[in-house]
N, C-alpha and C positions, 0 to 999 in steps of 0.2 A: 129555523135551523135545527132545533131540538127534535122536531117532528121528522125531519129528513134523516137525522142520525139514527133515530129509532127505526125508521122504515128501512134503512140500509142494512140492518142486521149487525152493524158494528157497535151498536150501543149496548152497554151492559153496566151493571154495578154489582158490587160485592153483595152476596146474599141472593142474587137473582138465580133462578134455576139454570144449571149448566155452568155457573161461574164460581162455585164454592171452592174449586180446586186452586183458584188464584188467591193469594193473600190480600187482605184488605190494604188499600193504599192510604198513605198519609200525606196530606198537603199542608206544608207549613209556609206561611207568609210572614217573613221577618224583615224588620227595618234595621239593617246592620249599621246605619248611621248612629243609632242609639247604643249599640253594643257590638263593635267590631272585634272585640277581644275574645269572647267566649269560644268561637269556633276553632281558634288556634291553640287553645289550652289542652294539656293532657289531663284527663280525669281518671280517678281510680274507681269509677263505677264499673260494674261487671261488664256491661256492653262496651263501654269505651276501652277498657283494658283488653278485652278480647280482640277488638279491631286494631288496637295499637300493637299488640304483642303476638297475636296468632295469625296464621295465614288464612284469612276468611275469603272465600270465593263463592259468589252466588248465594250468599246467605248461609253457607255451610263451612264448617271447620272439621278437619280430620284429626281424630284423637285415637291413637293406637290402631291405626288402619281402618277406623270406622268413621263414616261421615255423620256429623251431628248437625241437624237443621236448627238454626237459630232464628226462629220465626215466632211472631206473635200468636200464631195458632197453637203454640206450646204454652199452656197457662203458667208453667213454672218459669220459663224464660221471661214471659210478660211480667210476672210478679217481681222477679229478682234483677232484671237487667239494669235498673237504675239504682240498685243498692251498691254501697261501697263493697269492694271485693272482699274485704276482711269480714264484713257482716254476712256475706253469702255463705261462707264456709266456717264461720265462727260459732259462737254459742248463741242462745236465744232463738229467734225466728230465722233459722238458717236451713240450708239444704241437709247437712248431716243430722240436724235435730229432727227434720221431717223423716229421714230414713229410719231413725230410732223409733219414732212414733208409729210408723207403718209396721216395722218389725215387731213392735209390742202388740199391735192389733193382730198380726199374723199368729202370734204365740198364744192368743186367747183360747182356752180349752173349748172344744166343741165347734170350732169354726169349720165351715164346710170346705171341701176341696176346691170348689168353684171360687169361694171368697178368698181362700188362700192364694189361688192362682192369680186372681185379680190384684190382690195386694202386692204380690211379688212383681207383677208387671209395673205397678206404680213405683216400687222400690227401684227397679231397673231403670225406669225413666228418670228418676231423681238422681241416681248414681251417675248417669251419663253427664248431667250438668255438673255434678260434683267433680268428675274427672276434668271437665273443661276448666272449672274454677281453679282446681289445683295446678293444672298446667300453666294457667296465667300467673298464679302465685309463684310457681317455680321459676318463671321468667323474671318476675319482679325481684326475687331474692338471689338470682344467679349473678355471678361476678360480671358476666358480659352485659348484663342489663342494669348494673348499678348506675350506669350513665343516666338512665331514665329519672332516677331520683334527683340527680344534679340538674337535669333539664327542668324538672318541675320546680325546683328551688329557684332557678333563674327566672322562670315564668312568673312565679309569685312575686319575686323581687321587682320585676318590670311593672307588674300590674299595681302593686301596692306602693311602690316607691321606697320600700325599706327591705333590708335583708332580714335573715332569721335572728340576727342580733339586734335588730331594730336600728341599725345604722342606715343613714340616708343613702339612697341609690347612687352608686358610682357606675355609670353605664359601661365604661371601658373595663373596669374590674369585673363586672357582672357577666359580660358577654364574650370577651376576647378568648378566655380559656376554653369555654364550652364550645364556641364556634370552631376553634381549632380542632377539638375532639370530634366535631361533626363534619370534618372536611369531606368525607365521602357519603354522608347521610343527607341527601338533598331534601328529603321530606321534612325532617326535624329542623334542619337549618332554615328552611323556608318558613316554617311555623314560627320560629324564634324571631326571624327578621320581620315577619308580619306583626308580631307583638311589639317589637321595638318601634316600628313605624306607628302603630296604632296608639301606643301609650306614651311615646316620648317626642314625637315630631309635631 
């Protein structure tokens, strides 16, 4: 079978000549009987927040009229996509810190125009993701998305069995109000119902 596939010309793998333009695939085999909860949770990692709050189509998001490719071929996206969004644009090993470091390199006396141009290209690439991260944070802090924080609170209550005050779970109290608010939000309502079934039934 393998020989026939190769002979047909349809066989290929990432890294093979002529196939570098396609992103590397990822195959995950998971037994969700062990953990049916995680896929339904909202996470505040960079990648999860981007997909929950921004309009991602075909691995791209449009920021200020420009398409930004969110691909593992971008080493910065690959490095930061699993980081908490607050860390991505906070202090420490963050995107803004990287911009400052690059700008400091660019300001070194005697740097050649070619090196300066290369560093500026790196700065521009980092700033693209900074804009994406700030757009996500803008959604998280906007009044119309304050509901997301409430959803996450209910999710954690369902999963742990206790609310933020360490009071034992009251299913009706935890879910009724939020489900009413999600009357027209089929996706988030479905996620909460899946969590309710997975954790309480």
